[in-house]
N, C-alpha and C positions, 0 to 999 in steps of 0.2 A: 586745222583748227587749233587755236591757242587761247590761253586765258586761264583764269584761276580755277575753272571747273574741269580742266583737262585731267583725265584720269579717274573721274568719279563715275563708277559703274551704275548705270540705270537698269541694265538687265544682266543677270548672272544665271547661267545654267551649269549644273554640276551633275555629270553622268546622267543627263536627262534622257529617259527612254519611254517609248510608248509601244505597246503591243495591242493590236486589235484581236479580239477573240470571237469565236462563233457562239451560237446559242448554248453549246455544251461546255463553254469555258476553255475550249482548246485553242491554242495559238493559231490565228489565221494569217495575220500580217504583222511583221515587226517593222513598224513605220519609222522609228527613230531609235538609234543605238548609242547610248552613252555620250550625249552631246555636251561638250564643254566649251562655253564661249562667254565673252563679256562684251557688252555694248556700252560705250561711254557717253556721258552727257555732252550734247552739242555736236555730235558727229552724225554723218549719214552712213548707215551700215547697209550693205547689200547682201541679201540672202538669195543665192543662186542654186539652181539644180534642175535637172530634167523632170518631167512628170513622174510622180511617185517617189521623189527623192526625200520627202519629209518636210518640205518648206511649209506647206499649209498646216500640217500637224504641229510644227513648231510654233507658228503664229497662234493657233487655237490653244495650245498649252500656255503660252504667255498671256493670253486673254482670260484664261481660266475657264474656257469653254470645254476643255477636256482635262481629265485628271491623269497625271503621269503614272505609268506602270512602275517606274523606278526613278531614282534621282530626284533632283530638285530644280525648280525654276523660281527665281526671285526677281521682282519688278519693284523698283524704288525700295529695295530692302525688305519687301513683304513677299510672302508666298503668293504665287501667281493666282491661286484659288481664292485669295482675299479680295472680295469685290470692292472694298473701299479704295483700292488703287485705281479703279477704272475711271474715277473722276478726273484723273490726270492723263488719260489716254484718249487719243483719237484714232479711229480705225476706218480705213477705206477698203472694203472687200473687193474682190475681183468683179463681182456683180453687186451693185448697190441695191439694197432693199428699201425702196422709197414708195410713198403713196402717190400714184400717178395722177390722182384727181386734184392734188394740191399744186399750187404754183411755187416758185422758188422762195419767195418771202414767207409763205405759209409753212413750207417745209422746214426752213431754218428756225422759224418761231416755234414750231411744234417741238423740235429737238431741244431748243433752248429752254423751253418750259420743263422738259423732262429733267434737265440739269438744274432746275429751280433758279435760273438766272433772272435777276430783277428786270422788270420791263424796260427801263431806260437803258440799262447795259445791253440788254438783248437787242433793242432797236439799233443802237449804235454799232454793235458787233455785226449784225446782219448786213447793214449798209456797207461796212468795211469788207466783209467777206464776199459779197456779191461783186464788188469792184475788183477784189483781189483775183477771183477766179474768172472774171471777164464775162459774166452773164447779167450784169446789172440792167441791161436794156431788155432782157427777156424775163425780168422778175415776175411779171404778171401772167406769163404763159403757163398753162398746166404742164406738168412734167411729162404727160403722155405725148406731148408735141415735141419733146426734146430729142435731138439726135443722140447717138451713143457718146459722142465727144462732149456734148453739153451735159449729159447725165453724169459723166465722170467729173465734170467741173462742180456740179451741185453736190455730188458725193463727197468731193474734197472739202467743200465749204461746210457740209454737215459734220465731217470729221473734225473740223476746227472750231465748231461753235462753242465748245466748252473751254477754249484757249488751252489746249492740252500741252503738257511738257514732253510727252512721248507720242509720236505719230507712227502708226503701222500702215503701210501702203502696199496693197496687193495689186500688181500690174497697173500702176498709176497712169501709164500712157496708153493703155489699151483703148482702141477706138478713136484716138486723136490723129488729126492730120499733122504733117510736118511742122506747121506753125504752132498748132496746139501742143504738140510734143515739146517743142522748144520752150513754150511758155510754161508748161507744167514743170519742166526741169528747172527753169528759172525760179518758179515758186518754191520748189523743194530746197534750192540753194538759199532762198530768202528765209525760209523757216529755220535753217541752220544758223544763218546770220543773226536770227532773233534769239539764239541760244537753245532752240528746241532740238530734240533728238529724233532722228528719223530712221526707221527700219523699212526698207523697201524690198519686196520680192518682184522679180521681173525675169522674163526670158529674153528680153531685148537687151543684149549685152552691151551694145553701144551706149544705151541710156545709163546703165549702171556705171560704165567706165567714165562717163561724162560728169557724174555728180557724186559718186560714193567715195568716202575716205578709206573705208576698209570693206572687205567682202569675206563671206564664208561660202564655200562651195560644198554642197551636199550631194551625195550619190548613194542610192539604195539605203538611205537612212543614216549614213555615216558622214562625218566631217572629213573632207579630203584636203581642203586648203583653207587657211585663215591668215589674213594679213592685210597690209596696206596695198592699195591698188598699184601705186607706182613701184613699190618694191617687188610685187609678184610679177609685174610685166617687164621688169628689167632683165635683159639678156646679159647675164654676168660674164660669160666667157667670150664676149665679143666687144671690141672697142671701136667706136665710131669717131672719126676725125673729120671736122669740117674746117675749111680755110678759105682765104681769099688771095687772089693773085699768085697761085701756086704754079711754079714751072714744072715741066715734065720730070725733072730730076728730083725735086723735093717731094713730089707726090708719093715716092717710094721710100722716103726717109722718115725717121722718128722726129719727136718734138725738137730736139736740139738742132737737127739738120734744117728743119723748117725755119727756126729762128735765125740760123746762120745764113740762109738764103734770103732773109728779109721778108718772108711771108708772114701774114698776120694769122695766128691760130685763133679761130673763132670758138671752137668747141672740141673737147675730147671727153667722151663719156660712153656709157653703155647704152646701146639702142634698146628700145622697148618693143615687145610684141603687142598684140591686141588681146583684149579680154576674151574675144571669141576664140582665138587660137588657144589660149591658155585653158579655157573651159573645155573645149573639145579634147585637148590633150589629156586633161585630168580624167574626164569621163571614159575615154578609150582605155587609158592605163588602168583605171579601176575595174573595167570589165575584163581586161586581159589578166590582171593580177589583183584579185580581190584582197582587201585588207586596208587598214587605215594608213593614210599618208598625209601628214600635216606639216605645213610650213610653220615654223615657230613664229608666233605673232610678235610684232614689235611693241605691243602695248598701246597706250592711248595715242590718238592721232595728234600730230603737232602742226601739220599744215594740210591744206585742202587742195584738190585739183585746181580749183579756181584761183588759188594764190599764185600759181606759176605764171 
């Protein structure tokens, strides 16, 4: 991602912590421990972690649905508990809470009215969103007749009805078939191209690797890794060389020998691992050696995976 807005933080957390307590006020679960991170305008940020890692708690704190036990969360420069910020936010929960007796048009019109969107603007936006998420032909069907994949699509449209600047997506590809998954990822990339900021939680690591600029990996409430996807997946201590028309002799030589033999050097760089391998390595290391281990972040994203 590049442009004049690169580096402008939309989300900032500073030592953000959350402790759940029992009826007597005793600590029951420490769900989040001193989380420090920034999400920049116009990027797709992935929040990863196994069940119970603190992902959902983080999202609820950013939305102002929970109060922090310690630390601070800022969204658009305002405290996360300031409800005025919510007019700029779209949220797709893991399970969308929709009225099943309404059809797609009625659903989007209902939520558009809640945001006090003028009738003409609302009508135009509904038409655009139904086409964007691919359910315009099913607009008159009640939501009770929708499949899980179609429900995810209308849920995304509902999250976008207020034309938000920040979009929080919890398991956005859940319930989608391979074609629907690819379309959902394309829509997420399109939102970034429109200058919107996207934060997505997902356990489908391949999806995150395909679309995210940067990721944070949480485990047991602690931040374990934070950085650009391409940087985190690069295997620094291995060099990969690809060439054309290499003889048996020059396969075992370095760059100058390749050139001397007349071979064309196509590539010499560090190979990358997969996000799945990185994720499993971090979680296993965290379980074996508890404690925070953070990769220094490179700052705001300058290029996206789709730019390569």
